[in-house]
C-alpha positions as CSV (number, residue, x, y, z in Angstrom):
1,X,20.3,-44.5,-17.9
2,X,22.7,-41.8,-16.8
3,X,22.0,-40.5,-13.2
4,X,21.2,-36.8,-13.4
5,X,23.5,-34.5,-11.4
6,X,23.0,-31.4,-9.4
7,X,23.0,-28.2,-11.4
8,X,24.2,-24.8,-10.4
9,X,22.2,-21.6,-11.6
10,X,22.2,-18.1,-10.7
11,X,18.6,-16.9,-9.6
12,X,17.6,-13.1,-9.3
13,X,16.4,-12.3,-5.9
14,X,14.0,-9.7,-7.3
15,X,12.1,-11.3,-10.2
16,X,13.1,-15.1,-10.0
17,X,14.8,-15.3,-13.3
18,X,17.6,-17.9,-13.5
19,X,20.7,-17.8,-15.7
20,X,23.5,-20.5,-16.1
21,X,26.1,-17.8,-15.6
22,X,26.4,-14.8,-13.0
23,X,25.4,-11.3,-14.2
24,X,26.0,-8.2,-12.6
25,X,22.8,-6.9,-13.8
26,X,19.8,-9.2,-14.1
27,X,18.9,-9.6,-17.9
28,X,15.1,-9.9,-17.1
29,X,14.3,-7.2,-14.6
30,X,17.6,-5.0,-14.7
31,X,18.3,-5.2,-11.0
32,X,22.0,-4.9,-10.0
33,X,23.8,-7.4,-7.8
34,X,20.9,-9.7,-7.3
35,X,22.1,-12.9,-9.0
36,X,22.6,-15.5,-6.3
37,X,24.2,-19.0,-6.8
38,X,21.7,-21.6,-6.2
39,X,22.1,-25.6,-6.3
40,X,19.2,-27.3,-7.9
41,X,18.8,-31.1,-7.0
42,X,16.9,-33.1,-9.4
43,X,13.7,-34.7,-8.1
44,X,13.2,-38.4,-8.7
45,X,10.4,-39.2,-11.1
46,X,7.7,-41.2,-9.6
47,X,4.9,-42.6,-11.8
48,X,1.7,-42.4,-9.9
49,X,-1.4,-44.2,-10.9
50,X,-4.4,-42.2,-11.5
51,X,-6.8,-42.7,-8.6
52,X,-10.3,-41.4,-7.7
53,X,-10.1,-37.6,-7.7
54,X,-10.3,-35.9,-4.3
55,X,-12.5,-33.2,-5.6
56,X,-15.4,-33.4,-8.0
57,X,-17.1,-30.7,-10.0
58,X,-20.2,-29.2,-8.3
59,X,-23.1,-27.2,-9.7
60,X,-23.1,-23.7,-8.7
61,X,-26.5,-23.5,-7.0
62,X,-25.6,-26.6,-5.0
63,X,-22.6,-25.0,-3.4
64,X,-22.9,-23.6,0.1
65,X,-21.1,-20.5,1.3
66,X,-21.6,-21.4,4.9
67,X,-18.5,-21.6,7.0
68,X,-16.9,-18.5,5.5
69,X,-18.1,-16.0,8.2
70,X,-15.3,-13.4,8.7
71,X,-13.5,-13.3,12.1
72,X,-14.7,-10.0,13.9
73,X,-12.0,-7.5,14.1
74,X,-12.5,-4.6,16.3
75,X,-10.2,-2.3,14.3
76,X,-12.5,-0.7,11.8
77,X,-9.6,0.9,9.6
78,X,-7.8,-2.6,9.3
79,X,-11.2,-4.6,8.7
80,X,-12.1,-2.0,6.0
81,X,-8.9,-2.8,4.1
82,X,-9.6,-6.5,4.3
83,X,-13.0,-6.0,3.1
84,X,-15.0,-6.4,6.3
85,X,-13.1,-8.8,8.5
86,X,-10.6,-11.6,8.5
87,X,-11.6,-14.6,6.2
88,X,-10.9,-18.1,7.5
89,X,-8.3,-19.9,5.4
90,X,-6.9,-16.6,3.9
91,X,-3.3,-15.9,3.4
92,X,-2.4,-12.2,3.8
93,X,1.0,-10.7,3.0
94,X,1.8,-7.4,4.7
95,X,4.8,-5.4,3.3
96,X,6.4,-2.1,4.1
97,X,9.6,-0.3,4.7
98,X,11.8,-1.3,7.7
99,X,10.6,0.4,10.9
100,X,7.3,1.5,9.4
101,X,5.2,-0.4,11.9
102,X,4.4,-3.7,10.4
103,X,5.3,-5.9,13.5
104,X,3.5,-3.5,15.7
105,X,0.4,-3.4,13.6
106,X,0.2,-7.1,13.4
107,X,0.8,-7.7,17.1
108,X,-2.1,-5.3,17.8
109,X,-4.2,-7.1,15.5
110,X,-3.2,-10.5,16.9
111,X,-4.1,-9.3,20.4
112,X,-7.5,-8.0,19.4
113,X,-8.3,-11.2,17.6
114,X,-7.2,-13.3,20.6
115,X,-9.5,-11.5,23.0
116,X,-12.6,-12.1,20.8
117,X,-12.0,-15.3,18.9
118,X,-9.5,-17.5,20.8
119,X,-5.8,-18.3,20.7
120,X,-3.5,-16.7,18.2
121,X,0.0,-17.7,17.4
122,X,2.7,-15.1,16.8
123,X,5.9,-16.6,15.3
124,X,8.9,-14.5,14.9
125,X,12.1,-15.3,13.1
126,X,13.7,-11.9,13.9
127,X,12.9,-11.2,17.6
128,X,13.1,-13.1,20.6
129,X,9.9,-13.7,22.8
130,X,11.6,-11.3,25.4
131,X,11.7,-8.4,22.7
132,X,8.1,-9.1,21.7
133,X,7.0,-9.2,25.3
134,X,8.7,-5.7,25.8
135,X,6.8,-4.3,22.8
136,X,3.6,-5.8,24.1
137,X,4.0,-4.2,27.4
138,X,4.6,-0.9,25.6
139,X,1.3,-1.3,23.7
140,X,-0.6,-2.4,26.8
141,X,-1.4,-6.0,25.6
142,X,-2.0,-8.3,28.5
143,X,-4.2,-11.1,26.9
144,X,-3.6,-14.8,27.8
145,X,-4.6,-16.0,24.6
146,X,-1.7,-14.7,22.6
147,X,1.0,-17.3,22.1
148,X,4.5,-16.2,21.2
149,X,7.1,-18.4,19.4
150,X,10.6,-17.7,18.0
151,X,11.4,-20.2,15.3
152,X,12.6,-20.2,11.7
153,X,12.2,-23.9,10.8
154,X,8.8,-23.9,8.9
155,X,8.3,-27.7,9.5
156,X,8.5,-27.0,13.2
157,X,6.1,-24.0,12.9
158,X,3.6,-26.0,11.1
159,X,3.7,-28.8,13.7
160,X,3.0,-26.1,16.4
161,X,0.0,-24.8,14.4
162,X,-1.2,-28.4,13.9
163,X,-0.9,-29.2,17.7
164,X,-2.3,-25.8,19.1
165,X,-5.1,-25.3,16.6
166,X,-5.1,-21.5,16.8
167,X,-7.8,-19.3,15.2
168,X,-5.2,-17.2,13.6
169,X,-1.4,-17.1,12.9
170,X,1.2,-14.6,12.2
171,X,4.6,-15.2,10.6
172,X,7.1,-12.4,11.0
173,X,8.7,-12.5,8.5
174,X,8.5,-15.0,5.3
175,X,12.1,-14.1,4.4
176,X,13.4,-15.7,7.7
177,X,11.7,-19.2,7.7
178,X,13.1,-22.0,5.7
179,X,12.5,-25.6,4.7
180,X,15.1,-28.4,5.4
181,X,14.3,-30.0,2.1
182,X,15.8,-27.0,0.2
183,X,19.6,-26.4,0.2
184,X,19.2,-22.7,-0.5
185,X,19.4,-20.2,2.1
186,X,16.6,-18.6,4.1
187,X,15.2,-15.6,2.1
188,X,16.2,-17.0,-1.4
189,X,13.7,-17.1,-4.2
190,X,13.1,-21.0,-3.9
191,X,12.8,-20.8,0.0
192,X,10.3,-17.9,-0.1
193,X,8.2,-19.5,-2.8
194,X,8.1,-22.9,-1.3
195,X,7.4,-21.7,2.2
196,X,4.5,-19.5,1.0
197,X,3.1,-22.5,-1.0
198,X,3.3,-24.6,2.2
199,X,1.7,-22.1,4.4
200,X,-1.1,-21.6,1.8
201,X,-1.8,-25.4,2.0
202,X,-2.0,-25.3,5.7
203,X,-4.2,-22.2,5.6
204,X,-6.6,-23.8,3.1
205,X,-6.7,-27.2,4.8
206,X,-7.3,-26.0,8.3
207,X,-9.4,-22.8,7.5
208,X,-6.7,-20.8,9.4
209,X,-6.0,-17.2,8.4
210,X,-2.3,-16.7,8.2
211,X,-0.6,-13.2,8.1
212,X,2.8,-13.0,6.6
213,X,5.2,-10.2,7.0
214,X,7.3,-9.3,3.9
215,X,10.5,-7.3,3.4
216,X,10.6,-4.7,0.7
217,X,13.3,-3.8,-1.8
218,X,14.8,-0.3,-2.3
219,X,12.1,0.4,-4.9
220,X,9.4,-0.3,-2.4
221,X,8.1,-3.6,-3.7
222,X,8.0,-6.8,-1.7
223,X,11.3,-8.7,-1.8
224,X,11.4,-12.0,-3.4
225,X,9.8,-13.4,-6.6
226,X,6.5,-11.9,-7.9
227,X,5.0,-15.3,-7.6
228,X,4.7,-14.8,-3.9
229,X,2.1,-12.1,-4.5
230,X,0.2,-14.4,-6.7
231,X,0.1,-17.2,-4.1
232,X,-1.4,-15.3,-1.4
233,X,-5.0,-14.0,-1.2
234,X,-4.4,-10.5,-0.1
235,X,-1.5,-8.1,-0.4
236,X,-1.3,-5.1,1.9
237,X,1.3,-2.3,2.0
238,X,2.0,-0.2,5.1
239,X,3.1,3.1,3.7
240,X,4.3,6.6,5.1
241,X,7.2,8.5,6.1
242,X,9.0,7.4,9.2
243,X,9.5,10.9,10.1
244,X,5.7,11.5,10.1
245,X,3.1,10.2,12.3
246,X,0.6,9.0,9.7
247,X,0.6,5.5,8.1
248,X,-1.5,4.2,5.3
249,X,-2.4,0.6,5.0
250,X,-3.2,0.0,1.3
251,X,-4.7,-3.1,-0.2
252,X,-3.2,-3.9,-3.7
253,X,-4.7,-7.3,-4.2
254,X,-7.7,-8.7,-2.3
255,X,-9.6,-11.9,-3.4
256,X,-12.2,-11.2,-0.7
257,X,-12.9,-7.5,-1.1
258,X,-12.2,-4.3,-3.0
259,X,-8.6,-3.6,-4.0
260,X,-7.1,0.0,-3.5
261,X,-8.8,0.4,-0.1
262,X,-6.8,2.4,2.4
263,X,-6.8,2.4,6.3
264,X,-5.2,5.6,8.0
265,X,-3.4,5.2,11.2
266,X,-1.2,7.5,13.5
267,X,2.0,6.1,15.1
268,X,2.3,7.1,18.7
269,X,3.8,5.9,22.1
270,X,1.0,3.2,22.3
271,X,1.4,1.8,18.9
272,X,-0.8,2.5,15.7
273,X,-4.1,4.1,16.5
274,X,-6.8,4.7,14.0
275,X,-7.5,8.0,12.3
276,X,-11.3,8.5,12.4
277,X,-11.4,11.5,10.1
278,X,-8.2,11.6,8.0
279,X,-9.0,14.6,6.0
280,X,-9.6,16.7,9.1
281,X,-6.2,15.4,10.5
282,X,-4.3,16.2,7.4
283,X,-5.7,19.7,7.3
284,X,-5.3,20.5,11.1
285,X,-2.0,22.6,10.6
286,X,-3.0,24.4,7.4
287,X,-2.4,28.1,7.0
288,X,-5.2,29.7,5.2
289,X,-4.6,32.4,2.6
290,X,-0.9,31.2,2.1
291,X,0.5,31.5,-1.3
292,X,1.5,28.0,-2.8
293,X,-1.0,26.0,-1.0
294,X,-4.1,24.2,-2.5
295,X,-6.5,21.6,-1.4
296,X,-6.9,18.4,-3.4
297,X,-9.7,16.0,-3.1
298,X,-8.3,12.5,-3.9
299,X,-9.9,9.1,-3.8
300,X,-8.1,6.2,-1.8
301,X,-10.2,3.2,-2.8
302,X,-13.8,4.2,-1.9
303,X,-12.6,6.8,0.5
304,X,-12.4,10.5,-0.3
305,X,-9.4,12.4,1.3
306,X,-8.8,16.0,1.3
307,X,-4.8,16.8,1.3
308,X,-2.9,20.0,1.3
309,X,-0.5,20.3,-1.5
310,X,2.2,23.0,-1.2
311,X,4.5,24.3,-3.9
312,X,7.3,26.7,-4.0
313,X,8.7,28.4,-7.1
314,X,12.0,30.2,-6.5
315,X,14.4,31.9,-8.9
316,X,17.2,29.6,-9.5
317,X,21.0,30.4,-9.0
318,X,22.0,27.8,-11.6
319,X,21.6,27.5,-15.3
320,X,19.5,24.4,-15.0
321,X,16.4,24.8,-12.6
322,X,15.7,22.2,-10.2
323,X,12.4,20.1,-10.0
324,X,11.6,18.4,-6.7
325,X,8.6,16.3,-5.9
326,X,7.7,14.9,-2.5
327,X,4.5,12.8,-2.5
328,X,3.7,13.0,-6.3
329,X,5.2,11.4,-9.4
330,X,8.3,13.3,-10.5
331,X,7.3,12.8,-14.2
332,X,3.9,14.1,-13.6
333,X,5.4,17.3,-12.0
334,X,7.5,17.8,-15.2
335,X,4.3,17.4,-17.3
336,X,2.4,20.1,-15.1
337,X,5.3,22.6,-15.4
338,X,5.5,22.2,-19.1
339,X,1.8,22.7,-19.4
340,X,2.0,25.9,-17.2
341,X,4.8,27.3,-19.2
342,X,3.4,26.5,-22.7
343,X,-0.4,26.7,-22.2
344,X,-0.7,29.4,-19.4
345,X,2.4,31.4,-20.1
346,X,4.2,31.2,-16.8
347,X,7.9,31.8,-17.1
348,X,9.3,28.8,-15.1
349,X,12.4,28.1,-17.1
350,X,14.4,30.2,-14.5
351,X,12.6,28.8,-11.4
352,X,13.2,26.1,-8.9
353,X,9.9,24.3,-8.4
354,X,9.3,22.3,-5.2
355,X,6.1,20.4,-4.5
356,X,5.1,18.6,-1.2
357,X,2.1,16.6,0.0
358,X,1.5,17.4,3.6
359,X,1.5,14.5,5.9
360,X,4.1,12.3,4.3
361,X,1.4,10.8,1.9
362,X,1.8,9.9,-1.7
363,X,-0.8,10.9,-4.3
364,X,-0.9,9.0,-7.5
365,X,-4.1,9.6,-9.2
366,X,-4.5,12.3,-11.8
367,X,-7.3,14.1,-10.0
368,X,-4.7,15.9,-8.1
369,X,-3.2,17.6,-11.2
370,X,-5.4,20.8,-10.9
371,X,-4.3,21.3,-7.1
372,X,-0.6,20.7,-8.0
373,X,-0.7,23.3,-11.0
374,X,-2.7,25.7,-9.0
375,X,-0.3,25.6,-6.0
376,X,2.6,26.1,-8.3
377,X,0.9,29.1,-10.1
378,X,-0.1,30.6,-6.6
379,X,3.5,30.5,-5.5
380,X,4.9,31.9,-8.8
381,X,2.4,34.8,-8.7
382,X,2.3,35.1,-5.0
383,X,-1.4,35.0,-5.1
384,X,-3.1,32.7,-2.6
385,X,-6.1,30.2,-3.3
386,X,-9.3,31.0,-1.5
387,X,-9.3,29.4,1.8
388,X,-12.8,27.8,1.4
389,X,-12.0,26.2,-2.1
390,X,-11.0,22.8,-3.1
391,X,-9.8,21.7,-6.4
392,X,-10.5,18.5,-8.5
393,X,-9.4,17.8,-12.0
394,X,-7.0,16.1,-14.4
395,X,-4.9,18.2,-16.6
396,X,-4.4,17.4,-20.2
397,X,-1.5,18.3,-22.5
398,X,-3.4,20.9,-24.2
399,X,-4.1,22.5,-20.9
400,X,-7.7,21.3,-20.9
401,X,-9.4,20.0,-17.7
402,X,-10.7,16.4,-17.8
403,X,-13.4,14.9,-15.7
404,X,-12.7,12.4,-12.8
405,X,-14.5,9.6,-11.3
406,X,-16.7,9.6,-8.0
407,X,-17.1,13.4,-8.1
408,X,-20.2,13.4,-6.0
409,X,-18.4,11.6,-3.2
410,X,-15.5,14.1,-3.4
411,X,-18.0,17.2,-3.2
412,X,-19.7,15.5,-0.1
413,X,-16.4,15.1,1.7
414,X,-15.3,18.7,0.9
415,X,-18.7,20.0,2.2
416,X,-18.5,18.0,5.3
417,X,-15.1,19.6,6.2
418,X,-16.5,23.2,5.9
419,X,-15.4,24.1,2.2
420,X,-17.9,26.2,0.5
421,X,-16.6,26.1,-3.1
422,X,-15.1,23.4,-5.3
423,X,-13.4,24.0,-8.6
424,X,-14.0,21.0,-11.1
425,X,-13.8,20.4,-14.8
426,X,-16.6,21.7,-17.2
427,X,-18.0,18.2,-17.9
428,X,-18.8,17.5,-14.1
429,X,-22.6,17.1,-14.6
430,X,-22.8,13.6,-16.1
431,X,-24.6,11.7,-13.6
432,X,-23.4,13.7,-10.6
433,X,-25.7,15.1,-7.9
434,X,-24.2,18.2,-6.2
435,X,-24.2,18.9,-2.6
436,X,-26.4,21.7,-1.7
437,X,-23.9,23.0,1.0
438,X,-21.0,23.5,-1.6
439,X,-20.9,25.7,-4.7
440,X,-19.4,24.1,-7.8
441,X,-17.2,26.1,-10.0
442,X,-16.4,24.9,-13.4
443,X,-13.6,25.7,-15.9
444,X,-12.8,24.2,-19.4
445,X,-8.9,25.0,-19.4
446,X,-6.3,25.4,-16.8
447,X,-5.8,29.1,-17.6
448,X,-9.5,29.6,-16.7
449,X,-9.2,27.7,-13.6
450,X,-6.3,29.8,-12.4
451,X,-8.3,32.9,-13.0
452,X,-11.1,31.5,-10.8
453,X,-9.0,30.1,-8.1
454,X,-6.3,32.7,-7.3
455,X,-7.0,35.8,-5.3
456,X,-5.7,38.8,-7.0
C-alpha cells in the first residue's frame, strides 16, 4: 500500500472553506485575501474494537437536573444576558471590536466570581501579567482568588486547569492559543476549531465554565470558522461606539437562556458599570421640541428601550443626494425615504438625508420605522414632534402601519419615563392591555401618523 503524503490546501480564514489552489477571493463566502496555505498531515487509521458504551440511554423522568445550579454573579446586567447566572460546564464566546472593553468586562466578571465562589484562572495570550495587574489596579480589583497566567500553549493551559481546579476560567483570546499537534499557525481555522473543541471537552468533563474572547472581522462577525460558534454554548457580542460611553452586551446564541437579551453598560475610568435605567440614560440630553427628533420604543430581547432618533434633511449641492445612516440599516433608510416620497408626497429627491441613533446604539427591528420616518418628515417640514409622544410601528411599502410584538411592554416603559402619548398602528388592540397613564393614538397609514405626530 502506498504511503499517504502531506497535502497542501488553501483554507479561508473567514468561512473555513478549502481549495487546492489559492484564490484572491474566497469562492465560498466572497471574502478577499483570506485564503491561507495549510499543510494537512494524514492521520493513521486505527481500527478500534467496539467496547461497552460509556453512556447509555436514560428515560427522561429518571434524569436528575441536580448539579446544574448556576454560579451567582453579582452583576445583574451580565447575569441577565447569560440567562440568570453562569452555568457550570458552559463554554461562552465573547466577541467585539478591538478596544471595545471585552478584556475589561471579563476581568471584572472574573474578580466578582472569585470573591463569591472561589479561585478563577485568567489566561492571557496577548498581555503580560504585569499589564493585567495594571488594569486590575485601575479597576480596583484586589482579590486573592484571581489567578493570572500568560500562556499560549493550550496543553499547558489545560494542565494548569487540571492542577488548580478553579471554579471558572477565562481564555483571552482563542485566536492566540495553539496546539502543538497541528502544524498551522495560531489563529488559523484548524487551530481555532481544534482548540475550541478541546476546551469544550475540558469544560464538560470538569463542570468548569470557560469564557473565550474572540476577535472580530471587519464585518463585525467573530473571526474564524462558523463552526466555532456552533461548538460553544453561548455567543455574546459587546457592541457600541468607542467614541461613546455606552456598551451593549448582546446574546445571539444561548443554550441555557433566551437569545437576543441585552445588557447595558457604561465605560468609565473604573471599567464597565451597569446602567440601571438605560432608556432614561439615552434620553438624558434630549432637546424637547426640536425638529428632526423622534422617540422610538424598541425591544432588545425582553427589555424595552426608548431611543432618540435624529434626522436632518438638507438641500443638496450636488445632482445626486446623499443618504447617511448611523445606527440603522442603510437599505431600510432608502426604503423609508422612498415611501415618504411616493406615499406621503415629500419632495426628498433634492434633499440630503442623515439619520442618527443617539448613544452609538444600533437598531435593527422594524418597530423603529415610524420614528425614523417621522424624524425625517419633521426635519423636512421644520415641524417638531410633541415632546410627550413616543412612536411605535413598522412601515410597509404601501405606506401602511403594521403592528409589532410586545406592544404592552413598550407602552408600560414609555409611561414609566413620563411619556403621556404613544402613536401606534391601528391594529394595536389585539390582546394588548393599555397602560392607564398613557394615551394611545392610532393611525392606519404613515401620512395619517404624520398629521397626528407633527406640531404645526
